[in-house]
N, C-alpha and C positions, 0 to 999 in steps of 0.2 A: 534875756534875748527878746528883742521885739518881735511880734508876730509876723510883721512884713518881711524881716530878715529870714525867718524860718520858711515862710511861704515862698519867697523867691528861690531859696536853696532847694526846696522840694520841686519847684517847677523845673529848675535846671537839671535836677537829678532824674526827673521823669522823662526827659527828652530821649535818651536811648531806648527806653521801653516803648515810647510812642513810635519812634522810627522803626523798631523791630516789628511792632504790631502792624504797621502799615505794610512793611514788606511781606509779613506772614499773610495778610489779608489779600495780597495779590494772587495767592493760590486758590482763592475761593472760585469755583468753576462758573458761577453766574456773572452777571454784569456787576463786577466788584468795585467799580470806580466810586460809586456813591458811598460804599462802606468804608473804603480806604480814606476818602476825603473827610468822613465824619469822625475819624479817630482824633481825639483832642485831649489836651491836659486841662483839667478844671480844678478849681479850688473850692467850689460851693456845691451843695446838693440842692435838688429841687425840693420844694416844700414837702412834697409827698415822700421823699426819701429821708428826711430829717427825722431823727429820734431825739432822745434827750442827750444833747451833745454838750460837753463842757465848752464854755465860751473861751477858755484859754487854749483849747486844742486847735492845732493847725493841721489841715489835711490837704492832700492833693490827689487827684484821681486821673487815671488814664482810661479812657473808654470811648465807645462809639455811641453817637445819638441816632444812628440809623435804626428804624423800627424793626428790622429783621436781623440785626447783628446778633442778638441772643440766640436766635435759632441756629445760626451758623456756628456760633461758639459752642453751644451745648448739644446741638442736634435735635431731632424731633422723633417721636414715636411713629409707628405706622399710622397713617391717617386714612379714615374712611368717611364717606358722606353719611347722611342719615339713612339713605337707602341702601347703604352697604357697598357702594362702589369704592374700590381701592384708589387712593390718591398719592401713594408713595410715602417716602420718609426721607429725611435729610441726616446723613451721618454727621457726628460732630467734627468740626474743623476749628479747633481752638487756636485762634490767632492771638488773643490777648493773654491767655494763660502761658502759652509758649514764649511770648515776649517777655513776660515777668521772669519765668524760669531761666531764660537764657541771659537776661540783662540785669538781674538784681544785684549782682556783685558790683558791676560797673556803676550802677545807679547809687548804691550805698557808698561807694568810694567818692563819687562826686559829691554826695550829700555831706559826707565827713569833711571833705576839703572845703566846701562852701561855708559850712558852720565854723570850721577852724579859722578861715579867713576873717569871718565876721567877729569871732572872739578876739582875735589878735588886733583887729582894727579898734574894737571897743577898749581893749586893754591900753593901746597906745594913746587913745583919746583921754582915758582916765588918768594915765601917767602924766600927760601934759597938764591936765587940769590940777593934778596934785602938786606939780612943780610950781604952778602959778598960785596955788592956794585958793582955787575957785571951785572946789568940789562942793556940792550941795550936801545938806545933812542926810538926805536919803542915799546919796552915793557913798558918804563916809560910813553910814550904817551898813550898806551892802558889802563894803570891803572889810568890815570887822567880823563878818560871819565866817 
């Protein structure tokens, strides 16, 4: 399976999670328009987020690029200034985790369907090539496994 096929399938599967996260973020009591608009599907990490990642691995992410999104997702502790003045706290309002929990079955079904369609398409292509006798040595070896 080519990486591009898997990446596109993951992007399609992530759409219900993204849509649900956007609707969940509507409930954030502050000016939530910026947070809602910042929720996107991505397939790459920033350099600072990358670890030792297998080059053959394909990943997709649903997340927010808003600088305060993590505070709303996880909440904050009670905050005080250096002089001791109380500045409040923010309770957790998990808009991303709730989206994953409610949409994971739908997303995994979409992923399964997209991968299955790609496999069927590849099988039809290989069958046509086999009928014509134009399979490459690598394709023949792969079919013998």
